N, CA and C atoms of all chains as a GROMACS GRO file, in nm:
protein
  600
    1UNK      N    1  10.212  14.827   0.754
    1UNK     CA    2  10.206  14.681   0.770
    1UNK      C    3  10.060  14.635   0.767
    2UNK      N    4  10.039  14.520   0.704
    2UNK     CA    5   9.904  14.466   0.687
    2UNK      C    6   9.901  14.322   0.736
    3UNK      N    7   9.798  14.287   0.812
    3UNK     CA    8   9.781  14.150   0.860
    3UNK      C    9   9.657  14.090   0.797
    4UNK      N   10   9.674  13.976   0.731
    4UNK     CA   11   9.561  13.906   0.669
    4UNK      C   12   9.532  13.780   0.750
    5UNK      N   13   9.409  13.768   0.798
    5UNK     CA   14   9.371  13.649   0.875
    5UNK      C   15   9.253  13.581   0.809
    6UNK      N   16   9.264  13.452   0.792
    6UNK     CA   17   9.154  13.374   0.739
    6UNK      C   18   9.118  13.272   0.846
    7UNK      N   19   8.995  13.282   0.899
    7UNK     CA   20   8.955  13.198   1.012
    7UNK      C   21   8.884  13.072   0.962
    8UNK      N   22   8.926  12.957   1.016
    8UNK     CA   23   8.869  12.828   0.978
    8UNK      C   24   8.807  12.761   1.100
    9UNK      N   25   8.683  12.718   1.086
    9UNK     CA   26   8.620  12.638   1.191
    9UNK      C   27   8.634  12.491   1.152
   10UNK      N   28   8.711  12.417   1.234
   10UNK     CA   29   8.741  12.278   1.202
   10UNK      C   30   8.654  12.183   1.286
   11UNK      N   31   8.603  12.080   1.220
   11UNK     CA   32   8.518  11.981   1.286
   11UNK      C   33   8.598  11.916   1.400
   12UNK      N   34   8.541  11.906   1.521
   12UNK     CA   35   8.612  11.842   1.632
   12UNK      C   36   8.660  11.702   1.594
   13UNK      N   37   8.784  11.673   1.625
   13UNK     CA   38   8.843  11.545   1.589
   13UNK      C   39   8.922  11.548   1.459
   14UNK      N   40   8.903  11.655   1.381
   14UNK     CA   41   8.971  11.666   1.251
   14UNK      C   42   9.092  11.761   1.256
   15UNK      N   43   9.130  11.802   1.377
   15UNK     CA   44   9.237  11.900   1.391
   15UNK      C   45   9.369  11.851   1.329
   16UNK      N   46   9.407  11.726   1.362
   16UNK     CA   47   9.535  11.675   1.311
   16UNK      C   48   9.535  11.668   1.159
   17UNK      N   49   9.421  11.625   1.103
   17UNK     CA   50   9.412  11.614   0.956
   17UNK      C   51   9.425  11.752   0.892
   18UNK      N   52   9.359  11.851   0.952
   18UNK     CA   53   9.368  11.988   0.899
   18UNK      C   54   9.511  12.041   0.907
   19UNK      N   55   9.576  12.020   1.020
   19UNK     CA   56   9.714  12.069   1.036
   19UNK      C   57   9.806  12.003   0.934
   20UNK      N   58   9.781  11.875   0.908
   20UNK     CA   59   9.862  11.801   0.810
   20UNK      C   60   9.846  11.861   0.670
   21UNK      N   61   9.722  11.893   0.634
   21UNK     CA   62   9.696  11.954   0.503
   21UNK      C   63   9.776  12.084   0.489
   22UNK      N   64   9.770  12.167   0.593
   22UNK     CA   65   9.841  12.296   0.586
   22UNK      C   66   9.993  12.276   0.585
   23UNK      N   67  10.041  12.180   0.664
   23UNK     CA   68  10.187  12.156   0.671
   23UNK      C   69  10.240  12.105   0.538
   24UNK      N   70  10.159  12.027   0.469
   24UNK     CA   71  10.208  11.961   0.347
   24UNK      C   72  10.186  12.042   0.219
   25UNK      N   73  10.108  12.148   0.227
   25UNK     CA   74  10.084  12.225   0.105
   25UNK      C   75  10.204  12.315   0.076
   26UNK      N   76  10.217  12.353  -0.047
   26UNK     CA   77  10.319  12.452  -0.084
   26UNK      C   78  10.249  12.587  -0.091
   27UNK      N   79  10.286  12.677   0.000
   27UNK     CA   80  10.216  12.806   0.008
   27UNK      C   81  10.254  12.899  -0.107
   28UNK      N   82  10.363  12.871  -0.176
   28UNK     CA   83  10.410  12.956  -0.287
   28UNK      C   84  10.429  13.100  -0.242
   29UNK      N   85  10.460  13.122  -0.114
   29UNK     CA   86  10.472  13.260  -0.064
   29UNK      C   87  10.616  13.311  -0.068
   30UNK      N   88  10.711  13.219  -0.072
   30UNK     CA   89  10.851  13.260  -0.072
   30UNK      C   90  10.880  13.349  -0.193
   31UNK      N   91  10.936  13.464  -0.168
   31UNK     CA   92  10.973  13.552  -0.279
   31UNK      C   93  10.861  13.641  -0.330
   32UNK      N   94  10.738  13.625  -0.276
   32UNK     CA   95  10.629  13.712  -0.320
   32UNK      C   96  10.658  13.854  -0.270
   33UNK      N   97  10.651  13.955  -0.358
   33UNK     CA   98  10.684  14.093  -0.317
   33UNK      C   99  10.596  14.142  -0.202
   34UNK      N  100  10.660  14.193  -0.098
   34UNK     CA  101  10.586  14.249   0.016
   34UNK      C  102  10.547  14.148   0.121
   35UNK      N  103  10.568  14.019   0.094
   35UNK     CA  104  10.534  13.917   0.193
   35UNK      C  105  10.638  13.916   0.304
   36UNK      N  106  10.593  13.913   0.430
   36UNK     CA  107  10.686  13.913   0.543
   36UNK      C  108  10.688  13.778   0.616
   37UNK      N  109  10.569  13.728   0.653
   37UNK     CA  110  10.567  13.613   0.745
   37UNK      C  111  10.433  13.542   0.738
   38UNK      N  112  10.435  13.410   0.751
   38UNK     CA  113  10.311  13.332   0.760
   38UNK      C  114  10.313  13.244   0.884
   39UNK      N  115  10.199  13.238   0.953
   39UNK     CA  116  10.182  13.140   1.060
   39UNK      C  117  10.041  13.081   1.055
   40UNK      N  118  10.032  12.956   1.086
   40UNK     CA  119   9.901  12.898   1.118
   40UNK      C  120   9.889  12.904   1.269
   41UNK      N  121   9.778  12.960   1.317
   41UNK     CA  122   9.761  12.974   1.462
   41UNK      C  123   9.629  12.911   1.503
   42UNK      N  124   9.625  12.864   1.628
   42UNK     CA  125   9.507  12.793   1.678
   42UNK      C  126   9.446  12.868   1.794
   43UNK      N  127   9.315  12.888   1.787
   43UNK     CA  128   9.244  12.959   1.892
   43UNK      C  129   9.162  12.865   1.978
   44UNK      N  130   9.041  12.905   2.011
   44UNK     CA  131   8.959  12.828   2.105
   44UNK      C  132   8.916  12.692   2.048
   45UNK      N  133   8.898  12.599   2.140
   45UNK     CA  134   8.838  12.469   2.106
   45UNK      C  135   8.706  12.461   2.180
   46UNK      N  136   8.599  12.426   2.109
   46UNK     CA  137   8.471  12.407   2.176
   46UNK      C  138   8.411  12.276   2.127
   47UNK      N  139   8.295  12.242   2.178
   47UNK     CA  140   8.229  12.119   2.132
   47UNK      C  141   8.189  12.131   1.986
   48UNK      N  142   8.164  12.254   1.943
   48UNK     CA  143   8.115  12.276   1.805
   48UNK      C  144   8.228  12.275   1.702
   49UNK      N  145   8.343  12.336   1.739
   49UNK     CA  146   8.452  12.347   1.642
   49UNK      C  147   8.583  12.384   1.712
   50UNK      N  148   8.692  12.368   1.638
   50UNK     CA  149   8.822  12.422   1.680
   50UNK      C  150   8.856  12.535   1.584
   51UNK      N  151   8.890  12.649   1.641
   51UNK     CA  152   8.919  12.767   1.560
   51UNK      C  153   9.067  12.772   1.523
   52UNK      N  154   9.093  12.789   1.395
   52UNK     CA  155   9.228  12.813   1.344
   52UNK      C  156   9.226  12.941   1.262
   53UNK      N  157   9.344  12.999   1.244
   53UNK     CA  158   9.354  13.112   1.151
   53UNK      C  159   9.486  13.106   1.077
   54UNK      N  160   9.481  13.128   0.947
   54UNK     CA  161   9.604  13.154   0.874
   54UNK      C  162   9.632  13.302   0.897
   55UNK      N  163   9.753  13.333   0.932
   55UNK     CA  164   9.788  13.468   0.980
   55UNK      C  165   9.913  13.509   0.903
   56UNK      N  166   9.897  13.604   0.811
   56UNK     CA  167  10.015  13.645   0.735
   56UNK      C  168  10.035  13.796   0.746
   57UNK      N  169  10.162  13.833   0.741
   57UNK     CA  170  10.203  13.972   0.759
   57UNK      C  171  10.261  14.020   0.626
   58UNK      N  172  10.221  14.142   0.585
   58UNK     CA  173  10.262  14.199   0.458
   58UNK      C  174  10.312  14.341   0.480
   59UNK      N  175  10.397  14.386   0.388
   59UNK     CA  176  10.447  14.523   0.400
   59UNK      C  177  10.335  14.625   0.384
   60UNK      N  178  10.233  14.591   0.305
   60UNK     CA  179  10.121  14.683   0.281
   60UNK      C  180   9.999  14.605   0.235
   61UNK      N  181   9.884  14.671   0.243
   61UNK     CA  182   9.761  14.610   0.191
   61UNK      C  183   9.774  14.589   0.041
   62UNK      N  184   9.834  14.684  -0.027
   62UNK     CA  185   9.852  14.674  -0.173
   62UNK      C  186   9.930  14.548  -0.210
   63UNK      N  187  10.036  14.518  -0.133
   63UNK     CA  188  10.116  14.398  -0.162
   63UNK      C  189  10.030  14.273  -0.146
   64UNK      N  190   9.945  14.273  -0.042
   64UNK     CA  191   9.856  14.158  -0.022
   64UNK      C  192   9.757  14.142  -0.138
   65UNK      N  193   9.695  14.253  -0.177
   65UNK     CA  194   9.596  14.251  -0.286
   65UNK      C  195   9.662  14.203  -0.416
   66UNK      N  196   9.783  14.251  -0.441
   66UNK     CA  197   9.854  14.209  -0.563
   66UNK      C  198   9.877  14.058  -0.561
   67UNK      N  199   9.910  14.005  -0.443
   67UNK     CA  200   9.932  13.860  -0.433
   67UNK      C  201   9.803  13.782  -0.463
   68UNK      N  202   9.689  13.833  -0.416
   68UNK     CA  203   9.563  13.760  -0.438
   68UNK      C  204   9.528  13.753  -0.587
   69UNK      N  205   9.590  13.837  -0.667
   69UNK     CA  206   9.564  13.838  -0.812
   69UNK      C  207   9.674  13.768  -0.890
   70UNK      N  208   9.768  13.705  -0.818
   70UNK     CA  209   9.886  13.649  -0.884
   70UNK      C  210   9.872  13.500  -0.912
   71UNK      N  211   9.963  13.452  -0.996
   71UNK     CA  212   9.972  13.309  -1.025
   71UNK      C  213  10.011  13.231  -0.898
   72UNK      N  214  10.096  13.290  -0.814
   72UNK     CA  215  10.138  13.224  -0.690
   72UNK      C  216  10.016  13.196  -0.601
   73UNK      N  217   9.923  13.291  -0.596
   73UNK     CA  218   9.801  13.273  -0.517
   73UNK      C  219   9.716  13.160  -0.574
   74UNK      N  220   9.703  13.160  -0.706
   74UNK     CA  221   9.622  13.057  -0.772
   74UNK      C  222   9.679  12.918  -0.742
   75UNK      N  223   9.811  12.907  -0.750
   75UNK     CA  224   9.876  12.779  -0.724
   75UNK      C  225   9.856  12.736  -0.578
   76UNK      N  226   9.867  12.832  -0.487
   76UNK     CA  227   9.856  12.799  -0.344
   76UNK      C  228   9.716  12.751  -0.308
   77UNK      N  229   9.616  12.796  -0.384
   77UNK     CA  230   9.477  12.766  -0.350
   77UNK      C  231   9.410  12.668  -0.445
   78UNK      N  232   9.489  12.606  -0.532
   78UNK     CA  233   9.425  12.521  -0.634
   78UNK      C  234   9.356  12.398  -0.573
   79UNK      N  235   9.399  12.356  -0.452
   79UNK     CA  236   9.335  12.241  -0.387
   79UNK      C  237   9.241  12.281  -0.273
   80UNK      N  238   9.207  12.410  -0.268
   80UNK     CA  239   9.130  12.461  -0.154
   80UNK      C  240   8.992  12.398  -0.143
   81UNK      N  241   8.940  12.344  -0.252
   81UNK     CA  242   8.808  12.282  -0.247
   81UNK      C  243   8.808  12.140  -0.194
   82UNK      N  244   8.928  12.086  -0.170
   82UNK     CA  245   8.936  11.949  -0.120
   82UNK      C  246   8.917  11.944   0.032
   83UNK      N  247   8.901  11.824   0.084
   83UNK     CA  248   8.892  11.803   0.230
   83UNK      C  249   8.777  11.880   0.295
   84UNK      N  250   8.666  11.890   0.225
   84UNK     CA  251   8.554  11.966   0.277
   84UNK      C  252   8.500  11.910   0.409
   85UNK      N  253   8.527  11.782   0.435
   85UNK     CA  254   8.477  11.721   0.559
   85UNK      C  255   8.547  11.776   0.684
   86UNK      N  256   8.656  11.850   0.665
   86UNK     CA  257   8.729  11.905   0.779
   86UNK      C  258   8.667  12.035   0.832
   87UNK      N  259   8.591  12.102   0.745
   87UNK     CA  260   8.550  12.240   0.773
   87UNK      C  261   8.401  12.253   0.807
   88UNK      N  262   8.372  12.343   0.899
   88UNK     CA  263   8.234  12.384   0.922
   88UNK      C  264   8.214  12.515   0.846
   89UNK      N  265   8.174  12.506   0.723
   89UNK     CA  266   8.152  12.626   0.643
   89UNK      C  267   8.278  12.683   0.584
   90UNK      N  268   8.263  12.790   0.506
   90UNK     CA  269   8.377  12.853   0.439
   90UNK      C  270   8.461  12.934   0.539
   91UNK      N  271   8.587  12.962   0.503
   91UNK     CA  272   8.669  13.045   0.591
   91UNK      C  273   8.617  13.188   0.595
   92UNK      N  274   8.655  13.258   0.698
   92UNK     CA  275   8.609  13.396   0.719
   92UNK      C  276   8.731  13.488   0.718
   93UNK      N  277   8.740  13.573   0.616
   93UNK     CA  278   8.857  13.658   0.600
   93UNK      C  279   8.844  13.790   0.675
   94UNK      N  280   8.954  13.833   0.735
   94UNK     CA  281   8.962  13.967   0.792
   94UNK      C  282   9.100  14.025   0.762
   95UNK      N  283   9.104  14.150   0.718
   95UNK     CA  284   9.229  14.220   0.694
   95UNK      C  285   9.242  14.336   0.790
   96UNK      N  286   9.364  14.360   0.837
   96UNK     CA  287   9.390  14.466   0.935
   96UNK      C  288   9.510  14.549   0.893
   97UNK      N  289   9.499  14.679   0.908
   97UNK     CA  290   9.614  14.767   0.883
   97UNK      C  291   9.671  14.817   1.014
   98UNK      N  292   9.803  14.825   1.018
   98UNK     CA  293   9.870  14.873   1.139
   98UNK      C  294   9.839  15.020   1.163
   99UNK      N  295   9.801  15.052   1.286
   99UNK     CA  296   9.778  15.192   1.324
   99UNK      C  297   9.894  15.239   1.412
  100UNK      N  298   9.928  15.158   1.510
  100UNK     CA  299  10.042  15.186   1.598
  100UNK      C  300  10.136  15.066   1.596
  101UNK      N  301  10.511  13.028   2.012
  101UNK     CA  302  10.468  13.168   1.998
  101UNK      C  303  10.318  13.179   2.022
  102UNK      N  304  10.280  13.287   2.090
  102UNK     CA  305  10.139  13.309   2.126
  102UNK      C  306  10.097  13.449   2.081
  103UNK      N  307   9.979  13.457   2.020
  103UNK     CA  308   9.925  13.587   1.977
  103UNK      C  309   9.800  13.617   2.059
  104UNK      N  310   9.800  13.733   2.122
  104UNK     CA  311   9.685  13.777   2.201
  104UNK      C  312   9.618  13.892   2.127
  105UNK      N  313   9.490  13.874   2.096
  105UNK     CA  314   9.416  13.980   2.027
  105UNK      C  315   9.296  14.021   2.111
  106UNK      N  316   9.280  14.150   2.129
  106UNK     CA  317   9.163  14.202   2.198
  106UNK      C  318   9.090  14.292   2.099
  107UNK      N  319   8.967  14.253   2.063
  107UNK     CA  320   8.893  14.324   1.958
  107UNK      C  321   8.804  14.431   2.019
  108UNK      N  322   8.810  14.551   1.961
  108UNK     CA  323   8.732  14.665   2.009
  108UNK      C  324   8.639  14.714   1.899
  109UNK      N  325   8.512  14.728   1.931
  109UNK     CA  326   8.418  14.791   1.837
  109UNK      C  327   8.405  14.937   1.876
  110UNK      N  328   8.449  15.025   1.785
  110UNK     CA  329   8.452  15.168   1.815
  110UNK      C  330   8.336  15.239   1.745
  111UNK      N  331   8.272  15.326   1.820
  111UNK     CA  332   8.159  15.405   1.768
  111UNK      C  333   8.206  15.485   1.646
  112UNK      N  334   8.131  15.479   1.534
  112UNK     CA  335   8.170  15.556   1.414
  112UNK      C  336   8.190  15.704   1.448
  113UNK      N  337   8.300  15.759   1.400
  113UNK     CA  338   8.332  15.899   1.429
  113UNK      C  339   8.426  15.915   1.547
  114UNK      N  340   8.441  15.808   1.626
  114UNK     CA  341   8.528  15.815   1.745
  114UNK      C  342   8.665  15.750   1.721
  115UNK      N  343   8.694  15.717   1.596
  115UNK     CA  344   8.819  15.646   1.565
  115UNK      C  345   8.943  15.725   1.609
  116UNK      N  346   8.947  15.853   1.574
  116UNK     CA  347   9.065  15.934   1.608
  116UNK      C  348   9.084  15.943   1.759
  117UNK      N  349   8.973  15.959   1.830
  117UNK     CA  350   8.982  15.969   1.976
  117UNK      C  351   9.034  15.839   2.035
  118UNK      N  352   8.986  15.727   1.983
  118UNK     CA  353   9.032  15.596   2.032
  118UNK      C  354   9.182  15.577   2.004
  119UNK      N  355   9.223  15.610   1.882
  119UNK     CA  356   9.365  15.594   1.846
  119UNK      C  357   9.453  15.681   1.936
  120UNK      N  358   9.404  15.801   1.968
  120UNK     CA  359   9.479  15.893   2.054
  120UNK      C  360   9.495  15.832   2.194
  121UNK      N  361   9.388  15.773   2.246
  121UNK     CA  362   9.396  15.709   2.378
  121UNK      C  363   9.504  15.602   2.378
  122UNK      N  364   9.503  15.519   2.275
  122UNK     CA  365   9.601  15.410   2.269
  122UNK      C  366   9.743  15.462   2.250
  123UNK      N  367   9.757  15.567   2.167
  123UNK     CA  368   9.891  15.622   2.142
  123UNK      C  369   9.949  15.687   2.267
  124UNK      N  370   9.862  15.746   2.349
  124UNK     CA  371   9.911  15.822   2.463
  124UNK      C  372   9.927  15.741   2.591
  125UNK      N  373   9.875  15.619   2.593
  125UNK     CA  374   9.886  15.542   2.717
  125UNK      C  375  10.026  15.482   2.726
  126UNK      N  376  10.066  15.449   2.848
  126UNK     CA  377  10.192  15.376   2.868
  126UNK      C  378  10.155  15.228   2.882
  127UNK      N  379  10.200  15.149   2.785
  127UNK     CA  380  10.160  15.007   2.785
  127UNK      C  381  10.234  14.926   2.891
  128UNK      N  382  10.343  14.981   2.945
  128UNK     CA  383  10.424  14.910   3.046
  128UNK      C  384  10.468  14.773   2.997
  129UNK      N  385  10.483  14.756   2.865
  129UNK     CA  386  10.519  14.624   2.811
  129UNK      C  387  10.670  14.606   2.796
  130UNK      N  388  10.741  14.718   2.788
  130UNK     CA  389  10.886  14.710   2.768
  130UNK      C  390  10.951  14.633   2.883
  131UNK      N  391  11.027  14.531   2.848
  131UNK     CA  392  11.099  14.456   2.951
  131UNK      C  393  11.018  14.345   3.015
  132UNK      N  394  10.888  14.333   2.978
  132UNK     CA  395  10.808  14.223   3.035
  132UNK      C  396  10.862  14.090   2.980
  133UNK      N  397  10.890  13.991   3.067
  133UNK     CA  398  10.947  13.865   3.020
  133UNK      C  399  10.857  13.795   2.917
  134UNK      N  400  10.918  13.759   2.804
  134UNK     CA  401  10.842  13.685   2.702
  134UNK      C  402  10.768  13.772   2.604
  135UNK      N  403  10.761  13.904   2.629
  135UNK     CA  404  10.691  13.994   2.536
  135UNK      C  405  10.777  14.017   2.413
  136UNK      N  406  10.716  14.009   2.294
  136UNK     CA  407  10.790  14.028   2.169
  136UNK      C  408  10.751  14.158   2.099
  137UNK      N  409  10.620  14.180   2.081
  137UNK     CA  410  10.578  14.290   1.991
  137UNK      C  411  10.433  14.328   2.019
  138UNK      N  412  10.404  14.458   2.006
  138UNK     CA  413  10.266  14.504   2.016
  138UNK      C  414  10.230  14.590   1.896
  139UNK      N  415  10.110  14.570   1.842
  139UNK     CA  416  10.056  14.658   1.739
  139UNK      C  417   9.908  14.683   1.765
  140UNK      N  418   9.866  14.804   1.736
  140UNK     CA  419   9.721  14.829   1.725
  140UNK      C  420   9.689  14.819   1.577
  141UNK      N  421   9.590  14.737   1.543
  141UNK     CA  422   9.555  14.717   1.403
  141UNK      C  423   9.408  14.748   1.381
  142UNK      N  424   9.376  14.791   1.259
  142UNK     CA  425   9.239  14.833   1.228
  142UNK      C  426   9.179  14.744   1.120
  143UNK      N  427   9.061  14.694   1.145
  143UNK     CA  428   8.992  14.607   1.049
  143UNK      C  429   8.880  14.680   0.978
  144UNK      N  430   8.769  14.612   0.959
  144UNK     CA  431   8.658  14.667   0.880
  144UNK      C  432   8.593  14.790   0.944
  145UNK      N  433   8.545  14.875   0.858
  145UNK     CA  434   8.462  14.988   0.902
  145UNK      C  435   8.323  14.966   0.848
  146UNK      N  436   8.222  14.978   0.933
  146UNK     CA  437   8.084  14.966   0.885
  146UNK      C  438   8.003  15.082   0.944
  147UNK      N  439   7.877  15.087   0.910
  147UNK     CA  440   7.792  15.193   0.967
  147UNK      C  441   7.777  15.175   1.117
  148UNK      N  442   7.787  15.049   1.164
  148UNK     CA  443   7.764  15.018   1.305
  148UNK      C  444   7.887  15.046   1.392
  149UNK      N  445   8.005  15.012   1.339
  149UNK     CA  446   8.127  15.029   1.420
  149UNK      C  447   8.251  15.021   1.331
  150UNK      N  448   8.364  15.063   1.388
  150UNK     CA  449   8.495  15.038   1.328
  150UNK      C  450   8.566  14.938   1.415
  151UNK      N  451   8.618  14.833   1.352
  151UNK     CA  452   8.684  14.727   1.427
  151UNK      C  453   8.833  14.756   1.443
  152UNK      N  454   8.879  14.747   1.566
  152UNK     CA  455   9.022  14.755   1.596
  152UNK      C  456   9.061  14.631   1.677
  153UNK      N  457   9.190  14.601   1.677
  153UNK     CA  458   9.238  14.496   1.766
  153UNK      C  459   9.375  14.532   1.820
  154UNK      N  460   9.392  14.511   1.950
  154UNK     CA  461   9.528  14.515   2.004
  154UNK      C  462   9.585  14.376   1.976
  155UNK      N  463   9.705  14.374   1.922
  155UNK     CA  464   9.762  14.250   1.869
  155UNK      C  465   9.903  14.238   1.926
  156UNK      N  466   9.921  14.146   2.019
  156UNK     CA  467  10.055  14.132   2.078
  156UNK      C  468  10.107  13.990   2.062
  157UNK      N  469  10.238  13.982   2.048
  157UNK     CA  470  10.305  13.856   2.023
  157UNK      C  471  10.392  13.825   2.145
  158UNK      N  472  10.387  13.697   2.189
  158UNK     CA  473  10.458  13.654   2.309
  158UNK      C  474  10.536  13.526   2.279
  159UNK      N  475  10.640  13.504   2.355
  159UNK     CA  476  10.718  13.381   2.335
  159UNK      C  477  10.634  13.256   2.364
  160UNK      N  478  10.541  13.268   2.458
  160UNK     CA  479  10.457  13.153   2.496
  160UNK      C  480  10.328  13.202   2.560
  161UNK      N  481  10.230  13.113   2.566
  161UNK     CA  482  10.104  13.144   2.635
  161UNK      C  483  10.132  13.170   2.783
  162UNK      N  484  10.224  13.091   2.842
  162UNK     CA  485  10.258  13.109   2.983
  162UNK      C  486  10.310  13.249   3.012
  163UNK      N  487  10.395  13.301   2.921
  163UNK     CA  488  10.449  13.436   2.940
  163UNK      C  489  10.336  13.539   2.939
  164UNK      N  490  10.239  13.518   2.847
  164UNK     CA  491  10.124  13.610   2.840
  164UNK      C  492  10.042  13.604   2.969
  165UNK      N  493  10.012  13.482   3.015
  165UNK     CA  494   9.931  13.464   3.136
  165UNK      C  495  10.002  13.528   3.257
  166UNK      N  496  10.133  13.507   3.265
  166UNK     CA  497  10.210  13.566   3.377
  166UNK      C  498  10.197  13.718   3.375
  167UNK      N  499  10.199  13.777   3.254
  167UNK     CA  500  10.186  13.922   3.242
  167UNK      C  501  10.049  13.970   3.292
  168UNK      N  502   9.944  13.893   3.261
  168UNK     CA  503   9.809  13.936   3.302
  168UNK      C  504   9.794  13.938   3.454
  169UNK      N  505   9.886  13.870   3.522
  169UNK     CA  506   9.879  13.867   3.669
  169UNK      C  507   9.981  13.962   3.733
  170UNK      N  508  10.047  14.042   3.649
  170UNK     CA  509  10.158  14.125   3.699
  170UNK      C  510  10.114  14.267   3.732
  171UNK      N  511  10.201  14.337   3.803
  171UNK     CA  512  10.180  14.478   3.834
  171UNK      C  513  10.183  14.562   3.705
  172UNK      N  514  10.268  14.521   3.609
  172UNK     CA  515  10.276  14.593   3.481
  172UNK      C  516  10.140  14.591   3.410
  173UNK      N  517  10.072  14.479   3.416
  173UNK     CA  518   9.939  14.466   3.354
  173UNK      C  519   9.839  14.559   3.425
  174UNK      N  520   9.845  14.556   3.557
  174UNK     CA  521   9.753  14.639   3.636
  174UNK      C  522   9.773  14.786   3.602
  175UNK      N  523   9.898  14.828   3.591
  175UNK     CA  524   9.928  14.967   3.558
  175UNK      C  525   9.879  15.002   3.417
  176UNK      N  526   9.899  14.911   3.323
  176UNK     CA  527   9.860  14.938   3.183
  176UNK      C  528   9.709  14.951   3.168
  177UNK      N  529   9.634  14.888   3.257
  177UNK     CA  530   9.489  14.884   3.243
  177UNK      C  531   9.414  14.966   3.348
  178UNK      N  532   9.488  15.045   3.424
  178UNK     CA  533   9.422  15.116   3.535
  178UNK      C  534   9.318  15.218   3.486
  179UNK      N  535   9.334  15.267   3.363
  179UNK     CA  536   9.238  15.364   3.310
  179UNK      C  537   9.141  15.302   3.209
  180UNK      N  538   9.136  15.168   3.207
  180UNK     CA  539   9.057  15.099   3.104
  180UNK      C  540   8.907  15.129   3.113
  181UNK      N  541   8.861  15.172   3.228
  181UNK     CA  542   8.718  15.200   3.244
  181UNK      C  543   8.679  15.338   3.191
  182UNK      N  544   8.779  15.418   3.153
  182UNK     CA  545   8.749  15.553   3.103
  182UNK      C  546   8.709  15.550   2.956
  183UNK      N  547   8.659  15.663   2.908
  183UNK     CA  548   8.627  15.680   2.765
  183UNK      C  549   8.524  15.578   2.715
  184UNK      N  550   8.429  15.543   2.801
  184UNK     CA  551   8.329  15.442   2.764
  184UNK      C  552   8.247  15.482   2.641
  185UNK      N  553   8.241  15.614   2.614
  185UNK     CA  554   8.163  15.661   2.500
  185UNK      C  555   8.224  15.621   2.365
  186UNK      N  556   8.350  15.574   2.367
  186UNK     CA  557   8.416  15.534   2.241
  186UNK      C  558   8.377  15.395   2.196
  187UNK      N  559   8.332  15.312   2.290
  187UNK     CA  560   8.319  15.167   2.266
  187UNK      C  561   8.174  15.122   2.253
  188UNK      N  562   8.153  15.025   2.164
  188UNK     CA  563   8.027  14.953   2.160
  188UNK      C  564   8.047  14.822   2.235
  189UNK      N  565   8.023  14.823   2.363
  189UNK     CA  566   8.040  14.703   2.444
  189UNK      C  567   8.183  14.678   2.484
  190UNK      N  568   8.204  14.572   2.564
  190UNK     CA  569   8.338  14.539   2.612
  190UNK      C  570   8.423  14.478   2.501
  191UNK      N  571   8.558  14.479   2.518
  191UNK     CA  572   8.642  14.416   2.417
  191UNK      C  573   8.623  14.264   2.419
  192UNK      N  574   8.661  14.202   2.309
  192UNK     CA  575   8.645  14.057   2.294
  192UNK      C  576   8.784  13.995   2.277
  193UNK      N  577   8.826  13.917   2.377
  193UNK     CA  578   8.961  13.861   2.374
  193UNK      C  579   8.968  13.727   2.300
  194UNK      N  580   9.076  13.710   2.222
  194UNK     CA  581   9.105  13.580   2.163
  194UNK      C  582   9.256  13.554   2.172
  195UNK      N  583   9.292  13.435   2.214
  195UNK     CA  584   9.433  13.395   2.219
  195UNK      C  585   9.458  13.284   2.118
  196UNK      N  586   9.576  13.288   2.054
  196UNK     CA  587   9.610  13.189   1.951
  196UNK      C  588   9.751  13.136   1.975
  197UNK      N  589   9.767  13.005   1.959
  197UNK     CA  590   9.901  12.947   1.968
  197UNK      C  591   9.949  12.909   1.828
  198UNK      N  592  10.077  12.931   1.806
  198UNK     CA  593  10.135  12.898   1.676
  198UNK      C  594  10.136  12.747   1.653
  199UNK      N  595  10.089  12.705   1.537
  199UNK     CA  596  10.092  12.563   1.499
  199UNK      C  597  10.204  12.541   1.396
  200UNK      N  598  10.205  12.627   1.296
  200UNK     CA  599  10.309  12.624   1.192
  200UNK      C  600  10.372  12.763   1.187
   0.00000   0.00000   0.00000
């Protein structure tokens, strides 16, 4: 099992707008081979930013990598450059493999 | 849904020893109210450290907080001060609530 997390630092006050963007986008994940589950999760809030992470679960790292090279991935991210006023910098990716 | 992650920086070369500690401990999580799932996951490896995270899923933040105040939690962490040679500093906790 593989967990892919992309961390977003959101400008304080822009949380609702960011959540709306994610809720309204089409993730194109349904039916992608090896895809298990997607969640948007929210972490700490500070004066500087509110932390969010896209958190997806995959059957394997290979399945995740294959998706990043697919048309479904391209479609899901085609508007990723929009709404730059919501973000403090680019997202920060981390991938994790299940040990136990 | 609530995700609790505790990040551990492990000294290079000590990965197997760390995994063994986690595999052999009794987490005392079975039957804890609101507990859904536990995984140990492994992230990036660098010259400085190997990143691991304990990753647990809970029905709610309240269920997680209640567990941290329970006897089951105390039992699961009673040996947490051991094996200090495996770690680069203390673990770093992050909690996340499901948005989508």
